[in-house]
C-alpha positions in Angstrom: 43.0 -26.3 -19.3 40.6 -22.9 -19.6 39.7 -22.0 -23.5 38.7 -18.8 -24.8 35.2 -19.2 -25.4 33.0 -18.3 -28.6 29.8 -18.1 -26.0 29.0 -14.6 -26.2 28.1 -14.3 -22.7 31.2 -15.4 -21.0 34.9 -15.1 -21.5 36.8 -18.8 -21.1 35.5 -22.4 -20.0 36.6 -24.5 -17.4 35.7 -27.9 -17.4 36.7 -30.1 -14.4 34.0 -32.3 -15.5 33.3 -33.4 -18.9 30.4 -36.0 -20.3 26.9 -35.8 -19.6 23.6 -37.9 -20.9 20.4 -36.5 -22.4 17.4 -35.9 -19.8 15.5 -33.3 -21.4 14.1 -31.7 -25.0 17.0 -29.3 -25.0 19.7 -32.1 -25.1 18.4 -33.7 -28.8 21.1 -31.9 -30.3 23.6 -31.4 -27.8 26.8 -29.8 -29.1 28.9 -30.6 -26.5 28.0 -34.5 -27.1 28.9 -33.9 -30.9 32.2 -32.0 -29.9 33.4 -34.9 -27.2 33.1 -37.3 -30.0 35.2 -35.3 -32.1 37.8 -34.7 -29.6 38.0 -38.3 -29.1 38.6 -39.3 -32.2 41.5 -36.6 -32.8 43.2 -38.4 -30.1 42.7 -35.5 -27.5 43.0 -37.5 -23.9 40.9 -35.3 -22.1 38.0 -36.9 -24.5 39.1 -40.7 -24.3 36.1 -41.6 -22.7 33.7 -39.6 -25.1 30.9 -38.2 -23.4 31.1 -40.4 -20.7 30.7 -38.6 -17.3 34.3 -37.7 -16.1 36.0 -35.9 -13.3 39.3 -34.2 -13.8 40.6 -33.5 -10.6 44.1 -32.2 -12.2 42.2 -28.8 -13.8 40.6 -28.0 -10.3 43.4 -25.3 -10.0 43.6 -23.8 -13.2 41.1 -20.5 -12.2 43.9 -20.0 -9.2 46.7 -19.6 -11.8 45.1 -17.5 -14.5 46.9 -14.1 -14.4 44.1 -11.7 -14.6 40.1 -11.5 -13.7 38.3 -13.7 -15.8 34.3 -14.4 -16.2 34.6 -18.2 -16.3 31.6 -20.7 -17.5 32.1 -23.7 -15.7 31.6 -27.0 -17.6 30.5 -26.2 -21.2 30.8 -29.7 -21.8 29.3 -31.4 -18.7 26.9 -31.0 -15.8 28.2 -30.4 -12.3 25.3 -32.1 -10.9 25.0 -35.2 -13.0 24.4 -38.1 -10.5 27.6 -39.6 -11.6 29.8 -36.6 -10.2 30.4 -37.4 -6.2 29.1 -34.5 -3.6 32.9 -34.5 -2.5 34.1 -33.1 -6.2 31.5 -30.6 -6.3 32.2 -29.3 -3.2 35.9 -29.2 -4.4 34.8 -27.3 -7.3 33.0 -24.7 -4.9 35.7 -24.7 -2.9 38.1 -23.3 -5.5 35.7 -21.0 -6.7 35.6 -19.3 -3.0 39.1 -18.8 -3.3 39.1 -17.1 -6.4 36.9 -13.7 -5.7 38.9 -12.1 -8.5 36.6 -14.3 -11.1 33.3 -14.7 -11.8 31.9 -18.2 -12.3 28.8 -19.2 -14.5 27.2 -22.4 -13.3 24.8 -23.9 -15.3 22.6 -26.8 -14.6 19.9 -28.9 -15.9 19.6 -31.2 -12.9 18.1 -28.5 -10.4 16.4 -30.9 -8.1 20.3 -32.4 -7.2 21.0 -28.7 -7.0 18.5 -28.2 -4.2 19.1 -31.2 -2.6 22.7 -30.2 -2.1 22.8 -26.6 -1.9 22.5 -26.3 2.0 26.1 -28.4 1.5 28.2 -26.1 -0.8 29.5 -22.2 -0.1 28.0 -19.6 -1.9 30.7 -16.9 -2.5 29.0 -13.4 -4.4 31.6 -14.5 -7.5 29.4 -17.9 -8.4 26.2 -17.4 -10.6 24.1 -20.2 -10.8 22.0 -20.9 -13.3 19.2 -23.5 -14.7 17.9 -24.2 -18.2 14.8 -23.5 -19.1 14.2 -25.0 -22.8 9.8 -24.5 -22.6 7.4 -24.5 -20.1 7.6 -28.3 -19.5 10.9 -27.4 -17.4 9.8 -24.6 -15.2 10.2 -26.2 -12.1 13.6 -25.8 -12.3 13.2 -22.5 -11.9 11.6 -23.0 -8.1 14.4 -25.4 -7.6 17.2 -22.9 -8.3 15.4 -20.0 -6.3 15.9 -22.3 -3.2 19.5 -22.0 -3.4 21.3 -18.7 -1.6 23.2 -17.8 -5.0 24.0 -14.6 -5.2 23.3 -14.4 -8.7 20.4 -16.6 -10.1 20.0 -17.1 -14.0 18.2 -18.7 -16.6 19.5 -20.4 -19.5 16.6 -20.5 -22.1 18.7 -21.9 -24.6 17.6 -24.1 -27.1 14.2 -21.8 -26.4 12.1 -24.4 -28.1 8.5 -23.4 -26.9 6.3 -20.2 -25.5 7.3 -19.1 -21.5 4.2 -17.0 -20.7 3.7 -15.6 -17.0 7.1 -16.9 -15.6 8.0 -16.1 -12.1 11.2 -14.0 -12.2 11.0 -13.1 -8.6 15.1 -12.9 -7.4 15.7 -14.0 -10.8 19.0 -11.5 -11.9 19.7 -12.4 -15.4 17.8 -14.4 -18.2 20.1 -15.6 -21.1 17.9 -16.1 -24.6 19.5 -18.1 -27.6 17.9 -20.3 -30.7 19.2 -23.6 -31.2 22.4 -23.7 -33.5 23.7 -26.8 -35.7 22.5 -29.7 -37.8 19.0 -30.2 -37.0 18.5 -26.8 -35.7 14.8 -26.3 -34.5 13.4 -23.1 -35.0 12.7 -20.1 -32.5 9.9 -17.7 -32.4 10.1 -14.6 -32.5 7.1 -13.9 -30.3 8.4 -16.0 -28.0 11.2 -14.0 -27.4 9.9 -10.5 -27.4 7.1 -12.0 -24.9 10.2 -13.1 -22.4 12.1 -9.8 -23.3 9.0 -7.9 -21.9 8.5 -10.1 -18.6 12.0 -9.4 -17.8 11.8 -5.7 -18.2 8.4 -6.0 -15.9 10.7 -8.1 -13.1 13.5 -5.7 -13.4 15.8 -8.6 -14.9 18.8 -8.2 -17.0 17.7 -10.0 -20.3 20.9 -11.1 -23.0 19.6 -12.3 -26.4 22.5 -14.5 -27.2 21.5 -16.0 -30.8 18.5 -16.5 -33.7 20.8 -20.1 -34.3 19.8 -22.1 -36.7 22.4 -24.0 -39.1 24.5 -21.3 -39.6 24.1 -18.8 -36.5 27.0 -16.2 -37.8 24.0 -15.3 -40.9 20.9 -15.3 -38.7 23.0 -13.4 -36.1 21.6 -11.9 -32.6 19.7 -8.5 -33.8 16.0 -8.6 -32.1 14.1 -5.9 -33.9 17.1 -4.2 -34.7 19.3 -4.1 -31.4 21.6 -6.0 -29.8 20.9 -7.0 -26.2 23.9 -7.3 -23.9 22.6 -6.7 -20.5 24.2 -8.4 -17.6 23.3 -8.5 -13.6 25.0 -6.3 -11.2 27.4 -8.1 -9.3 30.1 -6.4 -6.9 32.8 -7.5 -9.7 31.7 -5.8 -12.1 30.8 -2.6 -10.1 34.2 -2.7 -8.5 35.8 -2.7 -12.1 37.7 -5.6 -11.1 36.1 -7.6 -13.9 35.1 -5.6 -17.1 32.4 -7.0 -18.9 33.4 -7.3 -22.8 
């Protein structure tokens, strides 16, 4: 089932895939891993395998039953492009999104090589936003993989923001969402890195969203950047028509 999300840039989450494994610097303190193990301990059947990669065909059609248009983050508890998720299942997820033009779907992956490999085999309706995580400069190659797709909205999730990202090529990137790491062991985010990335977005005409400073208590650190809230979103037909309201 979908769940009302606490993530500032979406409304609800939909998890036809759960589980993952750590592959890059941003994964060190994975919130989804902690949550999955907690839910497993509580006896939640969907997480009976903990954080092992698991597909859930029984929830594929949930978006088709939602009573009103939503902004939906796909797989907050896993990665759709994990190598243990069959191609056919990825195509089924995209098929459902294609059949639900009333919603906006936000898909995010760290496995950009697989995304690039199969992007020509899946449909790309204009209500699907495709994003990659770029937590520091080592993973800038994911942007090129994303740019190779025909996704209508391409976006970057710079969370956790772990190191400088100077001189990014933001051509074709419609949205950048930035956030500091939160929870136990949270690594600090430098203000000068955030401001530099904001300025890069301004020059490129890319929408900039500042999610949080993070830290052990993210509510205390808040979301103000130099005294301002940055809630910018990319332009898409669903917003322009009023079919989906932003917030």
